FILOLUM-239822 format. One line per field, with one value per residue (C-alpha): x, y, z; residue in one letter; residue number from 1. Coordinates in pm, 1 decimal, always signed. Layout:
BEGIN
X: (X;...)
Y: (Y;...)
Z: (Z;...)
semi: (A;...)
ronu: (NUM;...)
END
This chain:
BEGIN
X: (+7319.8;+7245.2;+7539.2;+7675.4;+7515.3;+7770.3;+7897.8;+7785.5;+7968.0;+8103.9;+8116.6;+8289.4;+8484.6;+8533.2;+8860.8;+8948.8;+9268.0;+9169.9;+9325.7;+9137.1;+8874.3;+8505.9;+8423.5;+8418.9;+8423.6;+8025.1;+7938.1;+8220.5;+8061.4;+7706.8;+7801.9;+7958.1;+7617.2;+7581.7;+7931.7;+7921.5;+8172.7;+8359.0;+8704.6;+8849.5;+9197.1;+9286.9;+9630.7;+9573.2;+9310.6;+9261.8;+8915.4;+8559.9;+8683.4;+8726.1;+8374.7;+8236.2;+8368.3;+8200.6;+7880.9;+7830.8;+7898.7;+8234.3;+8510.4;+8783.1;+9171.3;+9370.7;+9747.8;+9973.5;+10061.4;+10336.5;+10316.3;+10024.7;+10096.4;+10187.0;+9831.9;+9639.8;+9790.2;+9661.7;+9334.8;+9343.6;+9500.8;+9184.9;+8934.8;+8723.0;+8543.7;+8655.8;+8654.6;+8832.1;+8711.7;+8956.8;+8810.7;+8955.1;+8747.8;+8705.5;+8548.7;+8196.8;+8094.8;+7820.0;+7484.3;+7606.9;+7910.8;+7760.5;+7551.0;+7807.2;+7999.5;+7720.8;+7708.9;+8063.3;+8034.6;+7756.7;+7919.1;+8278.8;+8448.7;+8653.7;+9046.0;+8947.5;+9062.9;+9094.9;+8898.2;+8903.0;+8709.9;+8708.8;+8801.5;+8579.9;+8784.5;+8594.4;+8793.2;+8689.4;+8325.1;+8380.4;+8343.4;+8664.7;+8715.4;+9030.9;+9223.4;+9240.6;+9262.6;+8908.0;+8792.9;+9136.7;+9108.3;+9194.3;+9235.4;+9034.0;+8834.3;+9023.3;+9031.7;+9141.7;+9495.0;+9576.1;+9693.5;+9887.7;+10063.0;+10442.0;+10536.2;+10875.8;+10685.7;+10572.3;+10339.2;+10213.4;+10114.7;+9878.8;+9838.7;+9952.8;+9738.3;+9922.4;+9598.8;+9399.5;+9114.0;+8781.6;+8644.5;+8365.2;+8083.4;+7986.9;+8196.8;+8402.7;+8337.5;+8653.5;+8634.8;+9000.9;+8973.3;+8726.7;+8947.6;+9307.4;+9433.8;+9366.5;+9468.5;+9813.3;+9893.2;+9837.6;+10032.6;+10345.0;+10266.1;+10301.3;+10585.2;+10798.3;+10689.1;+10785.2;+11104.7;+11216.4;+11221.1;+11476.7;+11849.4;+12033.9;+12138.1;+12506.9;+12370.6;+12253.9;+12039.9;+11811.9;+11734.4;+11655.7;+11403.4;+11246.7;+11196.0;+11127.1;+11067.1;+10884.5;+10602.2;+10580.3;+10519.2;+10281.8;+10062.2;+10074.0;+10006.8;+9698.1;+9582.2;+9552.2;+9569.7;+9359.8;+9121.8;+9162.2;+9117.0;+8719.7;+8709.4;+8718.6;+8975.1;+8914.5;+9087.0;+9345.2;+9464.6;+9449.5;+9697.7;+9923.2;+9976.2;+10012.2;+10289.9;+10444.6;+10398.6;+10701.6;+10903.2;+10926.9;+10991.3;+11315.3;+11407.4;+11372.7;+11607.8;+11819.8;+11824.6;+11873.1;+12164.2;+12444.5;+12414.6;+12343.2;+12021.7;+11759.1;+11661.7;+11379.3;+11460.6;+11291.6;+11501.3;+11519.3;+11269.6;+11437.1;+11134.6;+11151.9;+10912.9;+10750.1;+10648.3;+10880.8;+11194.6;+11534.5;+11880.4;+12148.2;+12379.3;+12199.3;+11935.9;+11694.3;+11316.3;+11046.7;+10657.9;+10698.5;+10458.6;+10607.8;+10446.2;+10382.2;+10286.4;+10280.8;+10413.8;+10145.3;+10123.6;+9927.2;+9914.2;+9792.1;+9654.3;+9424.8;+9237.9;+9071.9;+9382.3;+9627.7;+9331.5;+9309.9;+9642.1;+9731.1;+9393.1;+9509.2;+9873.5;+9751.9;+9512.5;+9821.3;+10012.3;+9704.0;+9726.6;+10122.4;+9976.8;+10075.3;+9812.8;+9730.3;+9501.3;+9412.7;+9368.0;+9232.2;+8957.0;+8782.3;+8574.2;+8818.5;+8601.8;+8481.5;+8786.5;+8823.9;+9114.6;+9061.4;+9005.9;+8957.6;+8822.2;+8917.1;+8712.9;+9005.1;+9344.4;+9513.8;+9747.6;+9557.2;+9244.1;+9556.6;+9722.0;+9360.0;+9366.0;+9695.7;+9673.6;+9342.8;+9526.5;+9828.6;+9579.2;+9427.1;+9749.6;+10125.4;+10176.9;+10515.3;+10523.5;+10327.2;+10397.6;+10194.5;+10105.0;+10065.7;+10242.9;+9959.6;+10008.5;+10414.0;+10353.8;+10107.4;+10379.1;+10662.8;+10399.1;+10313.2;+10528.3;+10751.5;+10590.9;+10339.1;+10512.5;+10705.6;+10902.9;+11087.7;+11345.4;+11284.2;+10902.8;+10726.3;+10379.8;+10590.8;+10736.0;+10631.7;+10399.2;+10600.9;+10920.5;+10767.4;+10631.9;+10985.7;+11080.9;+10874.0;+10944.2;+11310.5;+11274.9;+11033.7;+11165.4;+11491.3;+11352.1;+11231.2;+11307.2;+11427.2;+11074.2;+10811.5;+10652.4)
Y: (+14004.1;+13654.3;+13474.8;+13150.3;+12823.2;+12739.3;+12384.7;+12227.6;+12231.0;+11897.1;+11826.3;+11498.3;+11284.5;+10926.9;+10769.5;+10366.1;+10206.6;+9860.6;+9571.4;+9234.9;+9335.5;+9215.0;+9057.4;+9316.3;+9644.4;+9649.0;+9656.8;+9928.6;+10142.1;+10080.0;+10237.5;+10540.1;+10642.3;+10951.2;+11099.1;+11349.4;+11180.5;+10834.2;+10791.3;+10449.6;+10426.4;+10041.2;+9934.6;+9673.4;+9431.6;+9120.2;+9054.5;+9257.1;+9518.8;+9840.9;+9689.1;+9730.2;+10063.5;+10243.9;+10048.9;+10210.9;+10558.1;+10589.3;+10794.5;+10524.7;+10587.9;+10308.1;+10333.8;+10074.5;+9988.6;+10250.1;+10167.6;+10196.8;+10518.9;+10668.8;+10554.5;+10673.4;+11019.0;+10965.9;+10959.1;+11233.9;+11450.0;+11368.4;+11448.0;+11783.4;+11813.7;+12015.5;+11680.4;+11327.3;+10979.0;+10727.0;+10387.9;+10041.0;+9764.9;+9536.3;+9814.5;+9928.6;+10281.6;+10168.0;+10395.1;+10519.8;+10647.8;+10808.6;+11008.9;+11147.2;+11219.8;+11406.8;+11588.5;+11711.3;+11829.1;+12048.0;+12193.8;+12114.9;+12211.4;+12530.8;+12447.4;+12116.8;+11956.3;+11527.7;+11331.7;+10967.7;+10671.1;+10373.7;+10049.3;+9733.7;+9402.8;+9102.7;+8782.9;+8391.7;+8549.9;+8734.6;+9075.0;+9149.2;+9386.6;+9431.0;+9180.6;+9371.1;+9704.4;+9808.0;+10095.7;+10105.6;+10460.8;+10555.3;+10896.1;+10844.5;+11163.3;+11497.5;+11854.5;+11810.5;+11981.4;+11934.2;+11599.8;+11384.5;+10985.5;+10959.9;+10774.4;+10709.4;+10440.7;+10097.1;+9997.8;+10203.2;+10483.7;+10576.6;+10972.0;+11101.3;+11395.6;+11734.1;+11850.4;+11700.5;+11501.6;+11503.9;+11147.5;+11006.6;+10792.0;+10436.8;+10187.7;+10147.5;+9791.2;+9593.9;+9205.1;+9119.2;+8787.4;+8511.7;+8199.2;+8104.0;+8070.9;+8425.7;+8513.0;+8351.3;+8482.2;+8857.6;+8760.5;+8673.3;+8936.8;+9267.1;+9080.6;+9032.2;+9431.2;+9521.8;+9352.1;+9481.8;+9826.3;+9756.5;+9772.6;+9484.1;+9552.2;+9458.8;+9376.9;+9006.8;+9148.9;+9332.0;+9012.4;+8837.9;+9150.1;+9148.2;+8760.5;+8644.8;+8893.4;+9193.0;+8936.6;+8785.8;+9083.4;+9181.7;+8860.5;+8902.6;+9247.1;+9203.5;+8938.2;+9041.8;+9457.7;+9460.4;+9191.2;+9012.5;+8687.8;+8794.0;+8746.3;+8362.5;+8180.3;+8397.8;+8664.5;+8425.0;+8387.8;+8719.4;+8843.5;+8504.0;+8605.4;+8948.6;+8908.6;+8584.8;+8875.6;+9076.5;+8769.7;+8660.4;+9046.7;+9028.0;+8652.0;+8743.1;+9070.0;+8814.9;+8590.6;+8860.9;+8825.1;+9130.4;+9410.9;+9816.2;+9957.5;+9792.9;+9991.3;+10213.3;+10188.1;+10445.9;+10742.0;+10694.6;+10772.8;+10935.7;+10953.8;+10823.5;+10613.5;+10465.1;+10090.0;+10012.5;+9861.8;+10046.0;+9914.5;+10145.8;+10118.1;+10226.3;+10410.2;+10251.8;+10203.2;+9966.1;+9951.9;+10316.6;+10640.1;+10952.1;+11265.2;+11588.7;+11914.8;+12072.5;+11832.8;+11645.8;+11650.0;+11425.8;+11502.6;+11202.1;+11294.7;+11172.2;+11347.7;+11695.5;+11906.1;+11763.7;+11763.3;+12133.1;+12204.5;+11969.8;+12155.1;+12494.6;+12415.4;+12242.2;+12538.2;+12742.1;+12495.4;+12517.5;+12878.1;+12857.2;+12653.6;+12273.7;+11955.5;+11901.8;+11634.8;+11538.6;+11203.7;+11214.3;+11010.4;+11360.3;+11581.2;+11880.0;+12164.6;+12242.2;+12406.8;+12409.7;+12124.1;+11806.3;+11510.2;+11152.3;+11053.1;+10671.7;+10544.2;+10506.5;+10620.7;+10252.8;+10091.4;+9917.1;+10207.2;+10459.0;+10178.9;+10208.9;+10546.2;+10635.2;+10372.7;+10550.4;+10848.5;+10715.0;+10621.3;+10943.4;+11133.6;+11033.8;+11172.0;+11316.0;+11334.6;+11229.4;+11443.2;+11308.1;+11565.2;+11481.6;+11166.9;+10895.6;+11016.1;+11000.2;+10640.6;+10534.0;+10676.6;+10423.2;+10129.6;+10207.4;+10014.3;+10257.8;+10291.0;+10475.0;+10708.0;+10915.8;+11144.9;+11520.9;+11584.7;+11872.7;+11901.4;+11927.2;+12056.7;+12274.7;+12493.2;+12793.9;+12697.7;+12949.1;+12798.2;+12456.8;+12501.3;+12626.9;+12319.8;+12071.7;+12228.6;+12218.2;+11871.7;+11737.7;+11960.0;+11787.3;+11424.7;+11539.5;+11324.8;+11511.5;+11386.1;+11581.0;+11840.6)
Z: (+6920.4;+7067.5;+7208.6;+7080.9;+7252.4;+7537.5;+7548.4;+7878.8;+8195.3;+8276.8;+8673.5;+8658.7;+8424.9;+8485.4;+8382.6;+8335.4;+8182.7;+8058.7;+7858.6;+7809.8;+8056.9;+7908.5;+8170.9;+8403.7;+8238.5;+8168.2;+8511.5;+8611.2;+8337.1;+8462.6;+8807.6;+8615.7;+8482.3;+8676.8;+8515.3;+8219.3;+8026.4;+8052.1;+7918.5;+7863.0;+7762.1;+7643.3;+7651.6;+7340.7;+7456.6;+7207.6;+7327.6;+7301.8;+7563.3;+7310.6;+7165.2;+7516.2;+7581.5;+7228.3;+7318.5;+7625.0;+7498.5;+7624.9;+7466.5;+7337.1;+7339.6;+7198.1;+7341.9;+7364.4;+7702.6;+7878.7;+8239.2;+8489.3;+8587.6;+8217.3;+8116.0;+8402.3;+8336.2;+7951.3;+8107.4;+8313.0;+8070.4;+7796.7;+8087.5;+8021.0;+8301.8;+8627.8;+8870.0;+8806.1;+8922.7;+8875.5;+8857.9;+8740.2;+8537.4;+8845.8;+9106.5;+9114.2;+9263.3;+9536.8;+9579.0;+9873.1;+9718.0;+9404.4;+9633.8;+9836.6;+9535.9;+9400.1;+9702.1;+9686.1;+9348.5;+9461.8;+9745.5;+9691.0;+10047.5;+10000.1;+9943.2;+9906.7;+9567.0;+9629.1;+9825.3;+9942.1;+9954.6;+10151.5;+9938.7;+10031.5;+9862.5;+9788.0;+9792.8;+9703.1;+9727.2;+10092.8;+10136.3;+10386.9;+10659.3;+10881.4;+10680.9;+10418.3;+10594.5;+10543.3;+10501.7;+10303.0;+10186.9;+9831.8;+9648.6;+9341.4;+9288.3;+9207.9;+9025.8;+8692.0;+8682.3;+9020.0;+9062.9;+8866.9;+8920.8;+8938.9;+8618.6;+8779.2;+8963.4;+8814.5;+9077.7;+9383.2;+9164.7;+9367.4;+9442.6;+9774.0;+9857.4;+9928.2;+10139.9;+10425.1;+10171.3;+10175.1;+10299.7;+10113.7;+10257.1;+10121.3;+9954.8;+9628.1;+9575.4;+9427.8;+9327.5;+9461.2;+9313.1;+9245.7;+9237.5;+9400.5;+9087.8;+9017.3;+9360.0;+9351.4;+8987.7;+9141.7;+9400.4;+9160.7;+8919.6;+9163.7;+9356.2;+8999.0;+8924.5;+9244.7;+9291.9;+8965.4;+9119.7;+9378.1;+9420.4;+9547.5;+9921.5;+10036.0;+10373.3;+10484.6;+10725.0;+10432.2;+10351.9;+10656.5;+10722.5;+10366.7;+10380.2;+10731.9;+10954.4;+10810.4;+10691.3;+11007.2;+11152.2;+10903.6;+10964.7;+11366.5;+11332.7;+11037.5;+11267.8;+11623.0;+11589.4;+11308.2;+11412.1;+11056.8;+11182.8;+11188.6;+10818.4;+10817.0;+10595.9;+10306.2;+10566.3;+10674.7;+10301.7;+10209.7;+10522.1;+10415.8;+10048.4;+10122.0;+10335.6;+10081.3;+9827.5;+10034.3;+10122.0;+9731.0;+9627.7;+9841.5;+9726.3;+9383.5;+9489.6;+9631.0;+9322.4;+9098.2;+8904.7;+8923.6;+9143.5;+9138.1;+9072.8;+8831.0;+8482.9;+8635.0;+9010.4;+9230.6;+9386.2;+9752.0;+9995.2;+10324.0;+10543.5;+10850.4;+11052.1;+10743.3;+10712.1;+10397.1;+10428.7;+10362.4;+10313.8;+10498.1;+10217.7;+9906.6;+10069.8;+9827.8;+9985.1;+9951.5;+9955.2;+10055.6;+9980.4;+9880.5;+10096.3;+9901.4;+10041.1;+10387.8;+10708.2;+10863.2;+11256.3;+11470.9;+11846.0;+12085.4;+12406.3;+12674.8;+12930.7;+12930.0;+13041.9;+12759.8;+12482.7;+12534.9;+12519.4;+12220.9;+12049.8;+12118.7;+11979.7;+11674.0;+11578.5;+11585.1;+11347.3;+11109.1;+11094.3;+11011.5;+10712.4;+10847.7;+10795.2;+11151.2;+11317.4;+11699.4;+11797.2;+12193.2;+12404.9;+12465.5;+12255.1;+12142.0;+12286.8;+11980.3;+11869.6;+11474.4;+11448.7;+11262.9;+11540.0;+11511.7;+11859.1;+12026.9;+12325.3;+12529.9;+12471.2;+12464.7;+12243.5;+12012.7;+11994.8;+11906.6;+11676.7;+11483.5;+11445.7;+11356.4;+11066.7;+10915.0;+10939.9;+10765.4;+10475.6;+10450.1;+10390.6;+10546.1;+10860.7;+10938.8;+11295.0;+11580.1;+11911.5;+12248.3;+12500.8;+12851.6;+13001.7;+12941.1;+12552.1;+12597.8;+12729.7;+12401.4;+12197.7;+12322.2;+12269.5;+11896.9;+11621.1;+11404.8;+11123.9;+11353.3;+11547.9;+11289.5;+11468.8;+11369.6;+11635.8;+11865.7;+11749.1;+12075.0;+12205.2;+12435.1;+12131.4;+12010.6;+11713.4;+11437.8;+11586.2;+11529.9;+11193.7;+11075.6;+11220.9;+11041.1;+10709.2;+10741.0;+10846.8;+10579.3;+10256.1;+10380.2;+10343.6;+9992.4;+9714.5;+9394.4;+9179.0;+9460.9;+9333.9)
semi: (X;X;X;X;X;X;X;X;X;X;X;X;X;X;X;X;X;X;X;X;X;X;X;X;X;X;X;X;X;X;X;X;X;X;X;X;X;X;X;X;X;X;X;X;X;X;X;X;X;X;X;X;X;X;X;X;X;X;X;X;X;X;X;X;X;X;X;X;X;X;X;X;X;X;X;X;X;X;X;X;X;X;X;X;X;X;X;X;X;X;X;X;X;X;X;X;X;X;X;X;X;X;X;X;X;X;X;X;X;X;X;X;X;X;X;X;X;X;X;X;X;X;X;X;X;X;X;X;X;X;X;X;X;X;X;X;X;X;X;X;X;X;X;X;X;X;X;X;X;X;X;X;X;X;X;X;X;X;X;X;X;X;X;X;X;X;X;X;X;X;X;X;X;X;X;X;X;X;X;X;X;X;X;X;X;X;X;X;X;X;X;X;X;X;X;X;X;X;X;X;X;X;X;X;X;X;X;X;X;X;X;X;X;X;X;X;X;X;X;X;X;X;X;X;X;X;X;X;X;X;X;X;X;X;X;X;X;X;X;X;X;X;X;X;X;X;X;X;X;X;X;X;X;X;X;X;X;X;X;X;X;X;X;X;X;X;X;X;X;X;X;X;X;X;X;X;X;X;X;X;X;X;X;X;X;X;X;X;X;X;X;X;X;X;X;X;X;X;X;X;X;X;X;X;X;X;X;X;X;X;X;X;X;X;X;X;X;X;X;X;X;X;X;X;X;X;X;X;X;X;X;X;X;X;X;X;X;X;X;X;X;X;X;X;X;X;X;X;X;X;X;X;X;X;X;X;X;X;X;X;X;X;X;X;X;X;X;X;X;X;X;X;X;X;X;X;X;X;X;X;X;X;X;X;X;X;X;X;X;X;X;X;X;X;X;X;X;X;X;X;X;X;X;X;X;X;X;X;X;X;X;X;X;X;X;X;X)
ronu: (1;2;3;4;5;6;7;8;9;10;11;12;13;14;15;16;17;18;19;20;21;22;23;24;25;26;27;28;29;30;31;32;33;34;35;36;37;38;39;40;41;42;43;44;45;46;47;48;49;50;51;52;53;54;55;56;57;58;59;60;61;62;63;64;65;66;67;68;69;70;71;72;73;74;75;76;77;78;79;80;81;82;83;84;85;86;87;88;89;90;91;92;93;94;95;96;97;98;99;100;101;102;103;104;105;106;107;108;109;110;111;112;113;114;115;116;117;118;119;120;121;122;123;124;125;126;127;128;129;130;131;132;133;134;135;136;137;138;139;140;141;142;143;144;145;146;147;148;149;150;151;152;153;154;155;156;157;158;159;160;161;162;163;164;165;166;167;168;169;170;171;172;173;174;175;176;177;178;179;180;181;182;183;184;185;186;187;188;189;190;191;192;193;194;195;196;197;198;199;200;201;202;203;204;205;206;207;208;209;210;211;212;213;214;215;216;217;218;219;220;221;222;223;224;225;226;227;228;229;230;231;232;233;234;235;236;237;238;239;240;241;242;243;244;245;246;247;248;249;250;251;252;253;254;255;256;257;258;259;260;261;262;263;264;265;266;267;268;269;270;271;272;273;274;275;276;277;278;279;280;281;282;283;284;285;286;287;288;289;290;291;292;293;294;295;296;297;298;299;300;301;302;303;304;305;306;307;308;309;310;311;312;313;314;315;316;317;318;319;320;321;322;323;324;325;326;327;328;329;330;331;332;333;334;335;336;337;338;339;340;341;342;343;344;345;346;347;348;349;350;351;352;353;354;355;356;357;358;359;360;361;362;363;364;365;366;367;368;369;370;371;372;373;374;375;376;377;378;379;380;381;382;383;384;385;386;387;388;389;390;391;392;393;394;395;396;397;398;399;400;401;402;403;404;405;406;407;408;409;410;411;412;413;414;415;416;417)
END
């Protein structure tokens, strides 16, 4: 007896959520020609968006706009492939990124269910580097059924890996803004959405930090440490608008009538060493990501002896199920530990290495190994030196892993899954 024909195996589905994107959508769909299926969820377009999606062969789902996260989950749930790639209408998959995706699909690394890719922004006609945090890794490729978006968030709904992700080559090209008017409109829009999810703090210092101190620090850090000044006037303007958006968020919170948490406000994120602002009276957080999965421990080491010690300790933590990485100015002697090498373990180089690690997956603790690393850690900004009290490289790995799990589980918000 002959077997009935089997449906074709679908390796990858592309998912897009759109609304009034007739100008951008054709280019995005063209860059997805290698995908087995393309799913477009439209939130109520009044232009030719739906028509163009149908004409390109996409499967179109029309659904009144429920919010970013819910709309993205609807698209993901409709996918029939083993892997999902999420794309926005104003983004394009570069040829090199396409080749990297296909290579990963052909031979997925064991135990890996998510991958990140570098996001490259074009702003007012110029490709930006450091001023837009390039490579600005984003989690866009993941196994179907493993990850979903957090629907309690109106913004910053991107997926946080629960494991060390695979890193794809090539850029995801993003048209950030083509005119100053568009850039200002986007700044206002995101500030309005963000401010609607913050409880009004009782402390005046929270407003001083949010409106003045944090924006000024952001501009200084991204200009000097990241080297954003190299991107010309477009880069400087982008950094000013990003900092201005932060100030605008807290200005709107200050001017909002009434107190308490607005409708749909996020639950608190009690993680330490993060870049978000926090009000000690309410415990509400802003700008934060919500780490999930096992604790991530980063060890800093300078010199051969400290590097060997750090690599050995991290290897033992890895065996205990923790996510680990070594930042060092030495090769780690072939040890099976993920490593990020810097030319010199100096403050600026270390900051850049840790910033990339935070983009890949949020670190819960940065542990210095050796005197030089201890000095460097003291010079890092708070957002790049999270700490778990008592966690040191001299601690027995089994005890260290238990300490890390206990500390991280105590910080989890109820919505973590």
